[in-house]
N, C-alpha and C positions, 0 to 999 in steps of 0.2 A: 533420623537424618536431620542434619542441621539445615535450618531454613536459610536460604541465600537472601541476604538483605539487598534490596535494590537501592542504588544511589539516587538521592533526590535530584530531580531535574532542575536545572538552573532556570530561574524565572527571569524573563526578559524585562529589563527596567522600563518603567513607563516614562513617557515624556520624550522630548526631542533627543536625538543622539548627541553624545558629547562632542565638542569641537576638537579637532586635531590641532595640536600645537605645532607651530612652525611658521615658515614664511608663507604669506598669502599674497598673491598678485592682486593689485588694486587697479581696476580699470579707470583710465583717465577720461574725464568728460571732454567734450569737444572744445570748450573754452580753455581747459587746461592744456590740451594738446597744442592749441594755437599759441598760447603764452609760452610754452616750452619751446616750440619751434622758433618763435621770435627771439627768445633769450639765447638760444644756441645759434640760430641762423645769422642774425645780424652781426654779432662779433666775429663769426667765422667768415662772413663775406668781407667785412672790414679788414680782417687779418689777411685774407687772400689778396685784396686789392692793394693794400698799402705795404705789405711785406713780401709775399711770394711773387706777385706779378712784377714789381720792380726788380726783385732779385733775379728772377729768370730772365727778365728783359736785359739787365746789365750783363748777365753771362752771355746772352746771344749777341749783344752789341759789342762785346769785347773782341769779337772776331770780325769786326766791320770797320770801315772808314766812313764817317759821317759827321758833318758839321752842324747837324740839327736843323738845317734849312731844307724845306721840301718834305715830301712824303716818303713812305717806305720804299718807293721805287727808286729813290735817289741814294739808298744805302748801297755801298760797295763792300761786298764780302771778301775779306783778304786773309782768312785763316788765322794763323797764329803770329802774323806779322807784327801786331801791336805788342805782343809779349816779347818777341825778339828785340824790337826797338827799345822797349822799356829796360830790359836787362843789359843791353849792349850799348845803346846810344843816348838814352834819356839822361841828361846830366844831373837832374835833380832827384832821381830815384834813389840811388845808393846813399847820398847824404841824408835823405828822409828816413831810410831804413836804419841808418846809424843813429839818428836822433831818436827814433822810436825805441831802439834797444837801450839807449842811455836813459830814456824816460822810464822804461820798464825796470831797469836795474836800480835806478834811484828810488822809485816807488817801493820796490821790494825791500830795500835796505832802510831808508830813512823813515818814511811814515809808518811802515810796519813795525820797526823797532820802537819808535816813539809811541805808537798806539798801544803796543803790548805793555810797555813800561807804565803808561798812564792807566791802563786797565788794571794792572797789578796793584798800583797805588790806590785806586778807587775801590778795589775789591776789599780793602782793609777797613771798610766802613768809617772813612774819615768824616769829620764834622763838615757839614755843608757839601757832602759829596754829590748830592743831586744838583746843586748849583754848578759845581765844577763840571759835571757831565753835560749839562745843558750848554754851558759856555764853550766847552771844547767841541761839542757836536754842532754848534751854530753855523760854522763856516760851510758844513756839508749841505745845509739848507739853501745856500746861495748857489746860483748857477755859475758855471765856469766863466761865462761872459762877464758877469758882474764881478767875479773875483779878478778877472783881468783888468777891469776898470779901476778897482780899488788899488791893486798893486801897481798900476801905471802911475797913480798919484804918489805912491811910495817911492817908485824908481825914477821919477822925473828928475833930469839933471839940474834944472833951475828951480830951486825951492822945494825939491823933493824931501820927504821925511827922512829917508835913509842917509842921503848925503849930509843933511843937517845934523843927524845924530852922530855921524862919523866925523864931523868937523871938516867935510870936504866941500863946503860951499864955495870957497875960493877957487879950488881946482876940482870941479865936480866930475864924477864918474858917470858915463852914459851907460847905465846898466842894460838898457834895451837896445840901444843903437850899436853897441860893440858886439860883433858876431862871435867873439871869443868867450864872452861871459853871459850873453843874453839867454842862452838855453838854460843855464844853471840858475839864473835869476828867476826865470819862469817856473822852473822845477820847484823852487822854494815856495812859490805861490801855490802851485798844484799840491805840494805836500802839506801845506797849511790847511787846505780844504780836505785832503784825503785822510789825514791823521785821525780826525774825529770819528770817521766811519769805521776805521780799523779798530779804534779803541772800543767802540760799541760792540763790534763783533766779538772781540776777545773778552770783553766784560761779560757778555752773555755766556760765552764758553766757560769762563771761570765760575760763574754762578751755578752751572750745571754739573760741576765736578763733585763727586761724592765726598763729603767731609771725612768719611771713615778712612779713605785712602790717605789723606793728610795726617790723620791721627795715628794710623798704623806706621807711617814713615817717621813721625815724631817719636813714637815708642821705640823704634829701632835705632834712635839716636841720630837721625838725619837732620842736617841743618835746614834753614829756610830755603837757601839756594839749591841744595841737593834735592829737597822735596819738590821744588818747582821744576827743575830741569829733568829729574828722573821719574817723577810721578805725574805732576799736574800737566806739564807741557805735552808729554806723549799721549795722555788721555784726550787732549784737545785736538787730536789729529783731524777729525772732520772740520773743525773750525779753521785749522791751518790750510786745509784744501780750499775751503770757501774763500779765505783771504787771498790765497794765491790766484785763484780764478778771477776774483773781482779785480785784483790789481792788474792782471794781464789785460782784461777787458778795458779797464780805465786807461791803461797806457796806449792801447791800440785805437781807442775812440777819441783820444784827445784832439780837440779841434778848436773849440770856442775861444779858449784863453789865448792861443797864439794868433788866431785870426783877428781878435779884437786888438791885440797889441800892435802887430805890424803886418797883418795879412799873411802870416806864415812865411815870411821871407827873411833874407839876411841872417841866416843861421838858425831859423826856427822852422825849417821845412819838416813836415810830417806827411805820412802817407795819406791821411785824411784830407790834408790841405791840397795835395796833388790831385785828388779826385775832384774837388771843387774847382780848382783852377782850370782843369782840362775840360770840364763839362760846362761851366758857366763863365769861363774866362773870356777875354777879348777874342782870342783865337780858339773858338770852341772845337775841341777834338773829343767828341763823345766816345768814340771807340777806344782811344787810349785811356781816357778817364774811367771807362767801364772796366778796362783790363786791370787798372790799379785797384779799383774797388773789388774785383774778383780775387786779386792777390791778397788784399786785406781780409776778405771774407775767408779765404782758405787758411790763413794764419790763425784767425779767430776760431774756426772750427777745429783746428788742430789742438786747441786747448779745451774747448767746450765739450767736444764729443767724448774724450776720455773721462772727463768729470761726470757727464751724464751716464756713461756706461758704468762707472763705479757706483753711482747713486742707485741706479735701477738694479744692479747686480746685488747690492746690499739689501734692497727691498725684497727681491725674490728669495734670497736666502732666509730672510725672517718670515 
């Protein structure tokens, strides 16, 4: 008979058991929890107090009639009467909407095209390109109020730089006072500031394009223009979306530059100016001003929400 061999028993290793690899929860000390609570709590409270509370308050006050004098008991709730008045009787509303649309179209065409052109030129590694980038982006560092002051000096009828360069000192043009041209004069100033920002966005997008795509297009016999419009520009679709959203927001929030120049009157009415005039103007009408603010907020959300939906949907897919 064949002897059956017994398998050797496994000897348990001596010493501490091996550590399991993977994530391990780390308990926070009491001081760490306090610091974490302060770091998260303080910004959250500030955000609630200065963003959400005024926003919800404006929405509520848009359904009221109140001149800002007295307490909450003096507020008269009138439903949607403010909105009806704004759309049907308020004479400054529709000109302001028209001016905001012109502002938007101008920024979408002029600074966007100029910024893209400058980005393409700077992407070719020109000599002193860093200096050019800094010089072209410098206006974006300035506030719109300061830009308004600068261009006021340029547009001044008596002794202004523009009239002097055009040889119109004898018969000067009132670039700011003439309601037929002052909007476009201010748009040139706004575009001067906005172009540098668009250039920077597109330059970052061009730097992120895979060079292999351009090389493949060149091997297929595509010209530089064909490579750009059929390969490079479609690849920069995320940058184009960001540029469009930024431009829309810039057009809707425009306020400083027109308010500095002429208080947003005489052809420079904008929705943001109407909000200020109604709330802190001589005849304070907080309800109507809040209603205009809600309309402006609704228009802004109509652009921002689809953008955020697209961004988060892309993150979920990845």
